[in-house]
FIPAMI-190944 format. One record per residue (C-alpha): residue number from 1; x, y negated, z. Coordinates in nm, 3 decimals. Layout:
BEGIN
- resi | x | y | z
- NUM | X | Y | Z $
...
***
This chain:
BEGIN
- resi | x | y | z
- 1 | 0.000 | 0.000 | 0.000 $
- 2 | 0.289 | -0.235 | 0.082 $
- 3 | 0.447 | -0.171 | -0.259 $
- 4 | 0.117 | -0.241 | -0.432 $
- 5 | 0.085 | -0.572 | -0.247 $
- 6 | 0.440 | -0.669 | -0.339 $
- 7 | 0.380 | -0.575 | -0.702 $
- 8 | 0.087 | -0.819 | -0.715 $
- 9 | 0.300 | -1.090 | -0.555 $
- 10 | 0.570 | -1.045 | -0.820 $
- 11 | 0.307 | -1.035 | -1.096 $
- 12 | 0.143 | -1.348 | -0.958 $
- 13 | 0.474 | -1.535 | -0.957 $
- 14 | 0.547 | -1.426 | -1.315 $
- 15 | 0.203 | -1.533 | -1.435 $
- 16 | 0.231 | -1.868 | -1.254 $
- 17 | 0.566 | -1.945 | -1.414 $
- 18 | 0.458 | -1.831 | -1.761 $
- 19 | 0.148 | -2.049 | -1.738 $
- 20 | 0.366 | -2.359 | -1.688 $
- 21 | 0.585 | -2.291 | -1.993 $
- 22 | 0.359 | -2.448 | -2.263 $
- 23 | 0.371 | -2.772 | -2.065 $
- 24 | 0.751 | -2.748 | -2.034 $
- 25 | 0.777 | -2.681 | -2.410 $
- 26 | 0.589 | -3.001 | -2.490 $
- 27 | 0.785 | -3.211 | -2.240 $
- 28 | 1.122 | -3.093 | -2.373 $
- 29 | 1.018 | -3.129 | -2.738 $
- 30 | 0.905 | -3.483 | -2.662 $
- 31 | 1.270 | -3.580 | -2.607 $
- 32 | 1.479 | -3.319 | -2.792 $
- 33 | 1.481 | -3.160 | -3.136 $
- 34 | 1.392 | -2.791 | -3.150 $
- 35 | 1.746 | -2.662 | -3.206 $
- 36 | 1.923 | -2.834 | -2.912 $
- 37 | 1.623 | -2.768 | -2.688 $
- 38 | 1.628 | -2.395 | -2.766 $
- 39 | 2.007 | -2.377 | -2.736 $
- 40 | 1.997 | -2.526 | -2.386 $
- 41 | 1.716 | -2.289 | -2.286 $
- 42 | 1.891 | -1.983 | -2.433 $
- 43 | 2.225 | -2.061 | -2.267 $
- 44 | 2.047 | -2.117 | -1.935 $
- 45 | 1.865 | -1.787 | -1.973 $
- 46 | 2.192 | -1.608 | -2.051 $
- 47 | 2.343 | -1.737 | -1.726 $
- 48 | 2.034 | -1.640 | -1.525 $
- 49 | 2.021 | -1.290 | -1.678 $
- 50 | 2.391 | -1.239 | -1.604 $
- 51 | 2.332 | -1.333 | -1.240 $
- 52 | 2.044 | -1.084 | -1.225 $
- 53 | 2.258 | -0.807 | -1.378 $
- 54 | 2.540 | -0.895 | -1.136 $
- 55 | 2.306 | -0.892 | -0.835 $
- 56 | 2.168 | -0.552 | -0.942 $
- 57 | 2.528 | -0.421 | -0.974 $
- 58 | 2.476 | -0.324 | -1.338 $
- 59 | 2.777 | -0.502 | -1.490 $
- 60 | 2.954 | -0.170 | -1.550 $
- 61 | 2.684 | -0.091 | -1.807 $
- 62 | 2.804 | -0.388 | -2.013 $
- 63 | 3.158 | -0.249 | -2.023 $
- 64 | 3.044 | 0.090 | -2.154 $
- 65 | 2.819 | -0.056 | -2.425 $
- 66 | 2.888 | 0.118 | -2.756 $
- 67 | 2.940 | -0.055 | -3.092 $
- 68 | 2.604 | 0.080 | -3.205 $
- 69 | 2.436 | -0.076 | -2.901 $
- 70 | 2.613 | -0.407 | -2.965 $
- 71 | 2.490 | -0.402 | -3.324 $
- 72 | 2.139 | -0.335 | -3.198 $
- 73 | 2.166 | -0.629 | -2.957 $
- 74 | 2.295 | -0.847 | -3.239 $
- 75 | 1.984 | -0.765 | -3.444 $
- 76 | 1.748 | -0.811 | -3.150 $
- 77 | 1.915 | -1.141 | -3.058 $
- 78 | 1.856 | -1.263 | -3.413 $
- 79 | 1.484 | -1.193 | -3.373 $
- 80 | 1.454 | -1.316 | -3.012 $
- 81 | 1.549 | -1.578 | -2.904 $
- 82 | 1.670 | -1.710 | -3.241 $
- 83 | 1.396 | -1.666 | -3.505 $
- 84 | 1.098 | -1.612 | -3.275 $
- 85 | 1.144 | -1.927 | -3.070 $
- 86 | 1.245 | -2.146 | -3.364 $
- 87 | 0.912 | -2.059 | -3.526 $
- 88 | 0.708 | -2.083 | -3.206 $
- 89 | 0.858 | -2.417 | -3.101 $
- 90 | 0.789 | -2.565 | -3.443 $
- 91 | 0.426 | -2.464 | -3.389 $
- 92 | 0.431 | -2.639 | -3.052 $
- 93 | 0.570 | -2.946 | -3.222 $
- 94 | 0.276 | -2.954 | -3.465 $
- 95 | -0.010 | -2.845 | -3.238 $
- 96 | -0.146 | -2.927 | -2.894 $
- 97 | -0.005 | -2.691 | -2.629 $
- 98 | -0.351 | -2.546 | -2.559 $
- 99 | -0.377 | -2.442 | -2.924 $
- 100 | -0.024 | -2.315 | -2.992 $
- 101 | 0.002 | -2.091 | -2.686 $
- 102 | -0.309 | -1.872 | -2.729 $
- 103 | -0.261 | -1.832 | -3.104 $
- 104 | 0.061 | -1.646 | -3.027 $
- 105 | -0.127 | -1.395 | -2.811 $
- 106 | -0.250 | -1.172 | -3.094 $
- 107 | 0.084 | -0.989 | -3.104 $
- 108 | -0.049 | -0.667 | -2.934 $
- 109 | -0.283 | -0.616 | -3.229 $
- 110 | -0.016 | -0.708 | -3.484 $
- 111 | 0.196 | -0.447 | -3.306 $
- 112 | -0.049 | -0.174 | -3.403 $
- 113 | -0.031 | -0.264 | -3.771 $
- 114 | 0.350 | -0.284 | -3.767 $
- 115 | 0.358 | 0.064 | -3.612 $
- 116 | 0.239 | 0.209 | -3.944 $
- 117 | 0.551 | 0.138 | -4.154 $
- 118 | 0.794 | 0.147 | -3.860 $
- 119 | 0.662 | 0.438 | -3.650 $
- 120 | 0.454 | 0.621 | -3.910 $
- 121 | 0.135 | 0.595 | -3.705 $
- 122 | -0.223 | 0.588 | -3.830 $
- 123 | -0.457 | 0.294 | -3.780 $
- 124 | -0.798 | 0.358 | -3.628 $
- 125 | -1.113 | 0.172 | -3.735 $
- 126 | -1.125 | -0.002 | -3.400 $
- 127 | -0.790 | -0.169 | -3.478 $
- 128 | -0.948 | -0.348 | -3.774 $
- 129 | -1.242 | -0.449 | -3.553 $
- 130 | -1.002 | -0.575 | -3.284 $
- 131 | -0.804 | -0.772 | -3.544 $
- 132 | -1.122 | -0.929 | -3.683 $
- 133 | -1.243 | -1.031 | -3.335 $
- 134 | -0.903 | -1.177 | -3.247 $
- 135 | -0.888 | -1.376 | -3.569 $
- 136 | -1.233 | -1.515 | -3.490 $
- 137 | -1.066 | -1.637 | -3.171 $
- 138 | -0.783 | -1.789 | -3.376 $
- 139 | -1.037 | -1.977 | -3.587 $
- 140 | -1.230 | -2.096 | -3.280 $
- 141 | -0.916 | -2.223 | -3.104 $
- 142 | -0.774 | -2.392 | -3.415 $
- 143 | -1.102 | -2.581 | -3.462 $
- 144 | -0.997 | -2.796 | -3.162 $
- 145 | -1.349 | -2.864 | -3.043 $
- 146 | -1.500 | -2.892 | -3.392 $
- 147 | -1.627 | -2.540 | -3.438 $
- 148 | -1.825 | -2.607 | -3.754 $
- 149 | -1.579 | -2.851 | -3.909 $
- 150 | -1.266 | -2.648 | -3.992 $
- 151 | -0.939 | -2.806 | -4.094 $
- 152 | -0.885 | -3.023 | -3.786 $
- 153 | -0.567 | -2.842 | -3.676 $
- 154 | -0.238 | -2.866 | -3.860 $
- 155 | -0.252 | -2.562 | -4.091 $
- 156 | 0.127 | -2.515 | -4.090 $
- 157 | 0.125 | -2.513 | -3.710 $
- 158 | -0.155 | -2.255 | -3.699 $
- 159 | 0.029 | -2.029 | -3.945 $
- 160 | 0.355 | -2.061 | -3.749 $
- 161 | 0.189 | -1.996 | -3.411 $
- 162 | 0.008 | -1.685 | -3.533 $
- 163 | 0.302 | -1.579 | -3.751 $
- 164 | 0.539 | -1.588 | -3.453 $
- 165 | 0.339 | -1.296 | -3.311 $
- 166 | 0.470 | -1.080 | -3.598 $
- 167 | 0.828 | -1.146 | -3.490 $
- 168 | 0.745 | -1.074 | -3.125 $
- 169 | 0.564 | -0.750 | -3.212 $
- 170 | 0.860 | -0.639 | -3.426 $
- 171 | 1.100 | -0.729 | -3.144 $
- 172 | 0.883 | -0.537 | -2.896 $
- 173 | 0.897 | -0.217 | -3.102 $
- 174 | 1.275 | -0.233 | -3.148 $
- 175 | 1.329 | -0.325 | -2.783 $
- 176 | 1.118 | -0.039 | -2.645 $
- 177 | 1.298 | 0.210 | -2.867 $
- 178 | 1.625 | 0.092 | -2.707 $
- 179 | 1.660 | 0.302 | -2.390 $
- 180 | 1.933 | 0.096 | -2.224 $
- 181 | 1.885 | -0.081 | -1.891 $
- 182 | 1.628 | -0.359 | -1.943 $
- 183 | 1.834 | -0.633 | -1.779 $
- 184 | 2.156 | -0.545 | -1.961 $
- 185 | 2.005 | -0.521 | -2.306 $
- 186 | 1.810 | -0.846 | -2.258 $
- 187 | 2.128 | -1.018 | -2.143 $
- 188 | 2.320 | -0.900 | -2.451 $
- 189 | 2.030 | -1.002 | -2.677 $
- 190 | 2.048 | -1.354 | -2.538 $
- 191 | 2.427 | -1.363 | -2.562 $
- 192 | 2.400 | -1.300 | -2.936 $
- 193 | 2.100 | -1.531 | -2.971 $
- 194 | 2.293 | -1.811 | -2.799 $
- 195 | 2.591 | -1.754 | -3.030 $
- 196 | 2.363 | -1.784 | -3.336 $
- 197 | 2.212 | -2.104 | -3.197 $
- 198 | 2.549 | -2.266 | -3.120 $
- 199 | 2.680 | -2.174 | -3.467 $
- 200 | 2.364 | -2.321 | -3.623 $
- 201 | 2.412 | -2.638 | -3.417 $
- 202 | 2.769 | -2.670 | -3.548 $
- 203 | 2.677 | -2.597 | -3.910 $
- 204 | 2.386 | -2.842 | -3.909 $
- 205 | 2.586 | -3.112 | -3.733 $
- 206 | 2.355 | -3.123 | -3.433 $
- 207 | 2.616 | -3.030 | -3.174 $
- 208 | 2.614 | -3.392 | -3.058 $
- 209 | 2.268 | -3.517 | -2.978 $
- 210 | 2.107 | -3.785 | -2.767 $
- 211 | 1.964 | -3.633 | -2.453 $
- 212 | 1.692 | -3.744 | -2.220 $
- 213 | 1.724 | -3.615 | -1.865 $
- 214 | 1.360 | -3.505 | -1.861 $
- 215 | 1.401 | -3.314 | -2.190 $
- 216 | 1.714 | -3.135 | -2.071 $
- 217 | 1.555 | -3.051 | -1.735 $
- 218 | 1.248 | -2.910 | -1.911 $
- 219 | 1.472 | -2.703 | -2.143 $
- 220 | 1.661 | -2.561 | -1.845 $
- 221 | 1.325 | -2.485 | -1.681 $
- 222 | 1.219 | -2.292 | -1.994 $
- 223 | 1.546 | -2.098 | -1.986 $
- 224 | 1.489 | -1.999 | -1.624 $
- 225 | 1.116 | -1.936 | -1.612 $
- 226 | 1.020 | -1.834 | -1.968 $
- 227 | 1.323 | -1.631 | -2.067 $
- 228 | 1.510 | -1.552 | -1.745 $
- 229 | 1.402 | -1.485 | -1.389 $
- 230 | 1.034 | -1.439 | -1.474 $
- 231 | 1.129 | -1.128 | -1.670 $
- 232 | 1.280 | -0.991 | -1.348 $
- 233 | 0.963 | -1.066 | -1.149 $
- 234 | 0.744 | -0.898 | -1.412 $
- 235 | 0.970 | -0.592 | -1.431 $
- 236 | 0.960 | -0.559 | -1.051 $
- 237 | 0.580 | -0.587 | -1.055 $
- 238 | 0.550 | -0.305 | -1.308 $
- 239 | 0.804 | -0.087 | -1.126 $
- 240 | 0.636 | -0.124 | -0.784 $
- 241 | 0.278 | -0.087 | -0.905 $
- 242 | 0.099 | 0.248 | -0.880 $
- 243 | -0.137 | 0.135 | -1.158 $
- 244 | 0.069 | -0.033 | -1.429 $
- 245 | -0.235 | -0.098 | -1.650 $
- 246 | -0.407 | -0.310 | -1.386 $
- 247 | -0.097 | -0.523 | -1.330 $
- 248 | -0.036 | -0.556 | -1.704 $
- 249 | -0.387 | -0.689 | -1.759 $
- 250 | -0.321 | -0.974 | -1.515 $
- 251 | -0.098 | -1.138 | -1.777 $
- 252 | -0.412 | -1.250 | -1.960 $
- 253 | -0.480 | -1.493 | -1.676 $
- 254 | -0.176 | -1.699 | -1.781 $
- 255 | -0.329 | -1.879 | -2.083 $
- 256 | -0.636 | -1.980 | -1.881 $
- 257 | -0.419 | -2.100 | -1.593 $
- 258 | -0.193 | -2.290 | -1.834 $
- 259 | -0.492 | -2.506 | -1.936 $
- 260 | -0.483 | -2.661 | -1.587 $
- 261 | -0.117 | -2.768 | -1.627 $
- 262 | -0.174 | -2.882 | -1.985 $
- 263 | -0.467 | -3.100 | -1.878 $
- 264 | -0.325 | -3.254 | -1.561 $
- 265 | 0.041 | -3.291 | -1.664 $
- 266 | 0.023 | -3.345 | -2.041 $
- 267 | -0.320 | -3.509 | -2.016 $
- 268 | -0.454 | -3.307 | -2.308 $
- 269 | -0.835 | -3.294 | -2.311 $
- 270 | -0.926 | -2.925 | -2.292 $
- 271 | -1.151 | -2.839 | -2.587 $
- 272 | -1.437 | -2.604 | -2.507 $
- 273 | -1.321 | -2.396 | -2.804 $
- 274 | -0.989 | -2.310 | -2.635 $
- 275 | -1.122 | -2.087 | -2.353 $
- 276 | -1.394 | -1.958 | -2.588 $
- 277 | -1.135 | -1.856 | -2.847 $
- 278 | -0.919 | -1.700 | -2.575 $
- 279 | -1.211 | -1.478 | -2.477 $
- 280 | -1.233 | -1.352 | -2.837 $
- 281 | -0.857 | -1.288 | -2.863 $
- 282 | -0.836 | -1.106 | -2.529 $
- 283 | -1.150 | -0.907 | -2.610 $
- 284 | -0.985 | -0.789 | -2.930 $
- 285 | -0.675 | -0.684 | -2.736 $
- 286 | -0.883 | -0.490 | -2.482 $
- 287 | -1.074 | -0.314 | -2.760 $
- 288 | -0.745 | -0.213 | -2.920 $
- 289 | -0.591 | -0.090 | -2.593 $
- 290 | -0.898 | 0.083 | -2.454 $
- 291 | -0.807 | 0.439 | -2.548 $
- 292 | -0.515 | 0.468 | -2.786 $
- 293 | -0.154 | 0.397 | -2.706 $
- 294 | 0.139 | 0.322 | -2.934 $
- 295 | 0.403 | 0.591 | -2.899 $
- 296 | 0.755 | 0.455 | -2.943 $
***
């Protein structure tokens, strides 16, 4: 019983931190370009993940990493944090936070469709139903309070926000197939991702940039609480829970909770279509996950 209680505490902390991230994204992007903002966040996350690996006494696993594993980390680091966050942050730049964040949530359903070419699995009829329901949610959210007058949202932003879910789903499949220690492989992924970002900064001439203290602080916050320590809290919650499914479902509270921070910190008016669309998206995910599981 004590472990179950602790698992909910860890899950609650993870959900709380994740719900603040859309607000932090918008604050940092208000003062920094995407590339320097993401580079600061990724480097911060790398440091945090190294501290976690060090505290868990897992550093010896880094030393025995094979060349094949390093290559795998290099590929995963290219997908996340490099490509995934570049796409997602551009969406945040073009859309209100309350629109960009939930549109990215359809990745569990995209995951099912990617499992066909990658894992050779079959798609059930309910997957198409779940996808349709979730895309109704995408339409509702992107209407930004004008349900019967489409075209109000930036179309490029909507495509990028939903498209980023493809990269996350692809990353998820490759990451789960990698049986190394979670902390170590995530650390190495971010090491490579940070290298790609720094190289891109040098090549594009953005290594020197004007910084605002608030933008840098928000980027560091993202590195700690979106990419770093929150992963550790969530992993602990899953490990200590006797019912992983129940704890996993709590993550769907985050987008609703984030609306509070978005409204009171960013002063975005919350459109009625945002929570309504979220209900459609999450309903689609629950329909998809009700019986079948993806075997990886």
